N, C-alpha and C positions, 0 to 999 in steps of 0.2 A: 699716166698721171691725170690727164684730162677726164678719162673715164671714171677714175676714182673720185675726182672732185665733183663730177656730174652726179655720181651716185650718192655722195654725201650731202649735196646741196639740199635736196628735199628734206633730209633728216634734220639738218641744221635749221632750215626754215620752219619746220614743225616745232623744233625745240624752242625757237625764238618767239613763236606765236603766243599771244596771251591765252591763258587757260579760261575757257568759257564757264560762266556760272552754271551750276547744275540746277535743273528744275527741282522744285519741292514736290514731293509726292505724299499725299495724305490718303490713308485708307479710311473708308467710312462704311461701317457694318450696319445694315438695317434689314428689314423684311420686305422683299420685292416680289415674292410669290406667296401662295396660299391666300385665304380671305383676309389675313392680317396685312396684306400688302397695301391696303388703303392708307395705313399709317406710314409705312416706309416710303411710299411714293410721295406723300406730302412732305416728308423730311427731305427726300431727294430734290423735290421742287424748290424747297427753301434754300438748300445748299447751292443749287444752281443759280438761284436768284442772287444770293449773296456773292457768288463768284462773279456774276455780271456787275454787281455794284462795286466790287473792288478791282474791276478790270482784269480779273484773272491773275493778279500778281500780288505778291507779298514781299516787301523790301526790294522791289525791283526784279524779283525772280518770278518766272512763270510757275503756276501751280497746277498740278494734276490731281484730280480727285478720283480715286479708284473705289467704286462702289462694290460692295460684296453682299450677297443675299444669304442671310442666316436661315432662311426657310422656316422661321418660327420654331427652330429646333436647337437645343443646346449643343449637341454633338456636331451638327452641321455648322453652327456658328463658330465653334472652336476650329473646325477644319478650314473654314474660310478665313479666319483670323490667321491661322498658321500659313496659309498661302500668301496673305498680304505681307507677312513678315519675311518669309523665306524665299518666295518666288518673285513677288512684286517689289520686294525690298522698299516698302514705304518708310517714310521718315517718322511718322507717328500714326496712331490709330484713334479714330473717333467714332461716334454713333452709338448704337445699341439701344433698342427699345426695351427689351425684356431682361429682368433681373437674373433669371436663371441662365440666360444666354451669356450675359456679361460675366457672371461668376464662373461659368465653364471656360470662358475665353481669356480672362484677365491675365493669368500666369504666362500665357504665350507671349503677350506683349511685354509685361513687366520683367519677366526673366531674360528677355532680350535687351533689357536696359533702355527701352523706348518709353515715351510718354503715351499714356492712354487717357482719353477724355470721353466720359460718358455724356451723351447728349440728352439722355432721358433716364435710363435705369439708375436707381439710387438705393441699392440694397443696404440694410443696416450694417452688415458685416464690414463693408468698405468705408463706412463713415466712422466706425469705431475701432475695434481691436485689429482689424485687418487693413487699416488705412495704409497707404503706401506713398512714398515721396513722389513717385511718378504717376500717380493716379489722381485725376481731377474730375469733378462732376460739375457740369454747367447748368444743371436743371434744379434738383432738390433732392433731399433724402426722402425715401418713400413715405416715412411716417408723417412728414410735415403737412402735406395737403389735407390728409384726413384729421390731423390734429386741429387744423383750422376749422374743419367741418364740425368736430366735436364742440369747439367753442361757439360756432354759429348755432348749433343745436341748443346750447345753453341759452344763448341770446333770444332764441325763438320760443323758449319756454317748453321745450320737449322734455318730458319726464321719463318716458319709457321708449325703448328703441329695440327694433329687431334688425339684426345684422346678417347680410348675405354677401359672400365674396368667394372668389376662386381659391382653391387650396394649393397655392404655390407661393414662392418667396414674397413677391410683391403684394399678393392678396393678404398674406399674414401681416405684412408691415402696415397695410392700409387699415386693417382691423385694429391692430395695436395702437396706431396713431389716433384713430377716432375714439376708441374707448379710454385712452389715456387722459383726454381732456373733457370728455362727456361726463357730466356730474349726475346724470339720471341713472335709471336701472336698465340693464340689458336683459330683455325678456325672452330673447331667442337668438341663436347664432348658428348659421349653417355655412360650412366651408365646402364648396362644391368642386367636382372633378374638373380639372383644367387641362386642355381646352375642350375636352370631349363633351361635357354636359351643356346642352342648350335647351333643356326642358326643365322648368322650375315649378311645375304644377304642384309637386309635393311640398316644396318650401313655401309656396304662396298659400297653400291650404293651412299650413301652420301659422302663417302670418294672420290669416283671418281669425283663427282661434285665439291667438295671443292678444289681438286688438291693441297694438302699441300706438303711441302718439306719432311715431314715425318709423320709416324703414330706411336703413343706410345700405347702399350697395357700391361695389367697385367692379365694373365689367368693361374693360377697354375693347376697342375695335368693334367688330360686328356683333359681339355678344351684347353690347349695350342696347341697341335698338330692339334686338330680339327679346331681351328681358322686359323692356318698357312696353312692348306690344303685349306680352303675356300678362304683365301687371294690369294693363287696361282691360284685357279680356277676362281677367279674374274678378273684375268689378271693384278693384281697389283704388282706382284713380278717383280723386275727389273725396275719398273717404279717409285714407291714411296717406299723409304726405310722404313723398319719396325724395330722399336726399342722396346725392351721389358725388363721387369724385372720379375723374378720368373716364366718364361714361357718355356724357352729352357734350358734344363739341362741334366744330365746323365740319367734321367728317360725318357725323351721324345726323345732325339737324336737317340738312337738305333732304335726306331720305325720309325722315320723320314728317317733314313739312309736306313732301310729295304724297305721303301716305295719309295725310290729313289727321295726324295724331296730335291734336291741339292740346292734349294733356301735358305735352312737354313744355308749353308756354308757362312761364312763371316758376318753373322748377329752379331750385337753388342749388348751387354747388360752390366749391372753393377752388382757388387756383392762384399760382404765383404771378400770372399774367392775364390781362384782359385786352381784347382788340382795341378798346377805346382809351387805353392809357395815353395821357397827353405828354409825349416827348417826341422830339424830331425824328429819332431813329425808328421809333415804333410807327409813327405816322407814315414815314417813307416806306417801311416794310409792308404794312397792311395795304396801303394804297397800291404799291407796285405788285404785290402778290395777287390782289383782286383783279388788277388790270391784265396780268399775264395769264393767270390760271382760271379766272372767272368765279372764284369762291373766296370766302374768308379763310385765312390761314388758321390751322389748328395750333394748340400750344406746342405740339411736337415740332411743327414748322418753326415756331418762334424760337425754340431752343436750338434748333439746327442752324437757323440763320445766325443766332448769337455765337454758335460754335465757330463759325468761319471768322467772324470779326475778333473773337477771343484769340484764336490761333494767330491771326494776322498781327495783332498787337504784340504778341510774344515774339514772333519771327522778326518783326521790325526792331524790337528791343535788343535782339542779338545781331542786328544788321544782316539778317539773312542766313546766318550760320545756324541752321536748325539742328545741326549735330552737336551744338553746345547745350547739352541737356541741362546742366546746372543753371546756365543763363536763361534757358527757356522756362525752367521750373520757377525761378525767381520772378520772371515776368508774369507767368500764369498765376502765381500767388498774389502779385500786385493787382492783377485784373484791371488794368487801365484801358478800357475799350468802350466804345459806344454800344450800350445794350438796349434792347427793346423794352427793358424794364426801367430804364432811366438809370439812376445811381445803382452801382453794383459793388458788392464787397464779397471777397472770398474768405471763408472761415479757416481756422487753423487746421482743420482736417481735410481741407480742399473741397468742401461743400459750401454752397452759397449761404450768406446771411441776407435775408430779403423779406419783403412784405408778402402776405397772402391775403387775397381779396375774396369777398363774396361776389358771386356772379349769378345773374338771373337770365334765363332764356327769354328773349324778347324778339319782336319783329322790328327791323330797321325801317328807315324812311321809304325804302323801296319794297317793303313787305317781306324781305328775306329774314329768315330766322337766324339769330346770332346770340351772343351773350354780351351783357353790359355790366359794368362795375357797379357794385352796391356797397362800396366802402371797404376799408382795411379791417380784417378780422385779427390778424397777428402782424405786428410791426417789427421789422428788423429781427426776424426769428431765426434762431440757430437750432439745429437738430440736437436731440438729447444725447446722441452717441459721441459727439465731439469730445467730451471729457474722457472717453476711453481711448482716444487716439494719441499715440506717443510720438508724433513727428517732431 
């Protein structure tokens, strides 16, 4: 009798003990190898900084971030996403720099009934006909930033434009956006191999012959500085103004400054965010990022930092029950969180409605190259594909 009671006692004690709250596990897919890792590491730094700022907890539960390296490859990205869902058993998935990687990976998450948040990639398909109740974008739709550029070109009196961009999903969206709002004439268009092509001598020869009022480019990561160097070597700097999106930022400017490429100063671009935006969340973010990592944060970092606070607000809205997908979805649609952008509104297709600014490359008070706001180009802008979304 006593032996039976002794054997039962631990079982009864275990049954009576309170069930411990489970940790929240978030998968974050980015690029951590290959030359494009400079972007992914900046995103990871921002996520880690945000985790410090929230004390590593959401709704009182500890949070684990599981980073996955897509290796700048759609198939590898899909495989890493599958691992996050099936083996790591994450509660939701965020991240993604590249549109082609996101498009290859999305069904793995969505078919599992989990929420997917893009911290950067914004392909038109997911903003329109392929929108999904469990997919959210915390950055922008790919067309919007170049649409702002098209409008800026109009304001600057550009009448003829030569376009050069990589031939993949995001590149096509960038060109579509810029040419949608630009009112002048497109005198040349080259869609180059991505990411293999890093020599633009043939395209720049055609630019010289066309003599446009301006050249518009989109080359993210290490391709941007390489293009700018060749543009200068071709003798085009100072003769034909260069306008860009997602090309010159805090990742490329230190290298350009070190190389003495002063042609970058004064270059204009457009973006949803600028380091000098005046709101408490942004000022805290930029100051802390510079102090911790010794550089200005990129817009990739700004989006990633926002991602953590965005998820945190949703988790707290469902009192830590991240498995309450309907409740999480409703909270993500409400988007009541402190953003580095200031006021934030989520559109009906789960893409942001927000301002887009003109940015100019300048030297700060310490002589470091950065970008400064030059005013709003598009206010409270919604992407053109939202009307195709049937959520």
